[in-house]
N, C-alpha and C positions, 0 to 999 in steps of 0.2 A: 108291636113296640106297645113297651108300658109305659101309659101315662104317669107324668111328674105329678105327685103327691102333696098337695099344702093343705094346711091347716089355720085359717085366721080365726083369731080372736080378740075382739075387741066387742067392748061393753055398748057399742054405738049399731044398735040392731040394723038399722038403714044402712050406715058403713058396711058392713058384713053383707049383707044382702046384694048393696049393690058389685063390691069387690069379688064374691063368689060369684056372680053372674058374669063379669068381665072375663075372671081366669078359666071359667067353664067356656065358655065362648072362644077362647084361646086354645082350647084343648087338653086345658090340666082336670086331672081330678081335685076337686078342692070340696072342703069340707068349711062350715064358719060355724061360729060358737061367741057366744056374749060372756063368757067368764070362765074363769082359770081353774076352777072345779070341772066344768064342762072339758075344758082343753083336755085336763089329765083324764077324764076316760073317755077322751077320743082317743089320746096315745096309748091308753091299755086295749083297746078294741083292735087298732089296727096301725100300721107305719106310715108315717109321715116322712118325706124328704126332706121339708123345712115348713117352719111355723112360724108365722107373720102375728108378732104378739105386740100388741098394745101396753104401755106402761102405766097409764094409769087408769085403774078398773076399780069399781067400790069389792070391798069385801077379800078378797086374795088381788094383790096389785099384779103388774107384771113382770117385776123380778121376785115376787115370791114363788109366780107360775114357773117363771124361768128355770128357779131352785131348785124347783120341784119335778119339772122336768129334765133338765140334765140329770136328776139324782135315778129316775127311770132308765132315760135312753140316753147315755152321754155322751152317742156321736152324734145325734138329731143336732140340726142347724136351724137356730133361732135368730130372725131379724126383729128387734126392738122397734115400735113404731110410737110414735107420739107427737102431741099436739103443743104439749106441755112439758119440753124438756128441759131437762138442768143438764149441766156438766156431772155433776153428783150421781144421776142416775145411769146416765151415759156410761160411766167409770166402771160403775158397781155392775152392770150389766156386761160387759165387754169381759169384769174380772171373772165372771160369772159362767162364761162361756159362750155369749153370745156372736151369731159371727158377725154381727152389723147394727149400729145404732142409727 
């Protein structure tokens, strides 16, 4: 049986390390990165079932990353995650094809 493939994208390195470890402990195939640019590079290298994507990141934020991910892989499922949410970013993310916010 093939493992579920998850990409974690968050600029907080400690958070990424913790989530990656916890999901791997549960038998998932997980990769963690700390920028939108790195996320796009990973998606070019391999397929993921879901991307958990932070909205607030420097340089390339989660909305920009989501837009680029959906251009590359229109069917990829993306869950937006943020500790600084706004209704506007939630609506925009869902309009761009995020699975959930």
